[in-house]
C-alpha positions in Angstrom: 0.1 0.0 0.0 1.4 3.4 -0.9 2.7 5.4 2.1 0.4 8.3 1.7 -2.7 6.0 1.9 -1.5 4.2 5.0 -0.8 7.5 6.7 -4.4 8.7 5.9 -5.8 5.4 7.4 -3.9 5.7 10.7 -4.9 9.4 11.0 -8.5 8.4 10.4 -8.2 5.9 13.5 -7.3 8.9 15.7 -10.2 11.0 14.2 -12.7 8.0 14.8 -11.8 7.8 18.6 -15.1 8.3 20.4 -17.1 7.0 17.4 -17.2 3.3 17.9 -18.9 2.3 14.6 -16.5 4.5 12.7 -13.5 3.1 14.5 -14.8 -0.5 13.9 -15.2 0.3 10.1 -11.4 0.9 9.8 -10.2 -2.5 11.2 -9.6 -5.8 9.5 -11.7 -8.8 10.5 -8.5 -10.2 12.1 -7.4 -7.0 13.7 -5.0 -7.1 16.8 -4.6 -4.4 19.4 -1.6 -5.2 21.6 -1.0 -3.4 24.7 2.2 -4.9 26.6 2.0 -6.0 30.0 0.1 -8.4 32.2 -0.7 -6.7 35.5 -2.9 -3.9 34.1 -6.6 -4.6 33.0 -6.0 -3.1 29.6 -2.8 -5.0 28.8 -3.0 -8.0 26.3 -3.8 -8.8 22.8 -7.4 -7.6 21.8 -8.5 -9.4 18.8 -11.3 -8.4 16.3 -14.1 -6.1 16.7 -15.4 -7.8 19.9 -11.9 -7.6 21.5 -11.9 -3.7 20.7 -15.4 -3.3 22.0 -14.4 -5.1 25.3 -11.1 -3.1 25.5 -12.9 0.2 25.1 -15.5 -0.7 27.6 -12.9 -1.6 30.1 -11.0 1.5 29.4 -14.2 3.7 30.0 -15.0 2.0 33.2 -11.4 2.4 34.7 -9.7 5.4 33.0 -10.7 8.9 32.0 -8.3 10.2 29.4 -8.4 12.8 26.8 -8.6 11.6 23.2 -5.0 11.3 22.1 -3.8 13.9 19.6 -0.7 12.4 17.8 2.2 14.9 17.9 3.9 13.3 14.9 3.5 10.6 12.2 6.2 8.6 10.5 5.1 6.4 7.7 6.8 4.0 5.4 4.6 1.6 3.1 2.2 -0.3 5.2 3.7 0.7 8.6 2.8 4.1 10.4 3.9 5.2 13.7 2.0 8.0 15.6 3.8 9.5 18.6 1.5 11.5 21.0 0.7 12.6 24.5 -2.3 12.1 26.7 -3.3 13.0 30.3 -6.0 11.1 32.3 -7.1 9.7 35.6 -7.3 6.3 37.0 -10.8 6.2 38.6 -10.0 3.7 41.3 -7.3 5.8 42.7 -8.4 9.3 41.7 -4.7 9.8 40.5 -3.7 11.6 37.3 -1.2 10.5 34.8 0.6 11.8 31.7 1.4 9.4 29.0 3.8 9.7 26.1 2.8 7.0 23.7 3.6 5.5 20.4 1.1 3.5 18.2 2.6 1.3 15.7 0.1 0.6 13.0 0.1 -2.1 10.3 -2.2 -1.3 7.3 -3.5 -4.1 5.1 -6.0 -3.8 2.3 -7.0 -0.2 3.2 -7.6 -1.1 6.9 -5.8 -1.3 10.2 -4.7 -4.9 10.7 -2.7 -4.6 13.8 -1.9 -1.8 16.4 1.0 -2.2 19.0 0.6 0.4 21.6 3.7 1.6 23.4 2.8 3.6 26.6 4.4 4.9 29.8 3.7 1.9 31.8 5.5 3.5 34.9 3.2 6.5 34.9 0.2 4.3 34.7 1.4 2.0 37.5 2.2 5.0 39.7 -1.5 6.3 39.1 -2.9 2.9 39.6 -1.1 2.2 43.0 -3.3 2.7 46.0 
């Protein structure tokens, strides 16, 4: 896929945050959203539309966060990296966090096939600690 097309699809992903039907329309049937870690409710590999729905439901129950606005995109072929910054609140502890993140997208056939999210796990662990 041409780099420009991949970049537009990744940008559309961020534009669709908060609009679940639009977001789901951008994903392949075998989509994977990978969030590293194992001691945090959002960590793991979330597969397909049901996995994304479940992930976003858990996130809305446990975390208040702004919709991330990417600071920078780097694209080459079917790969796009978006670097951004978000702030939020862990509801259980009422603690705020700041998160610098990178979303690594893989685009296939005009849709997002894979997303690996790199986030500031230490900031989130501190905000999650009682």
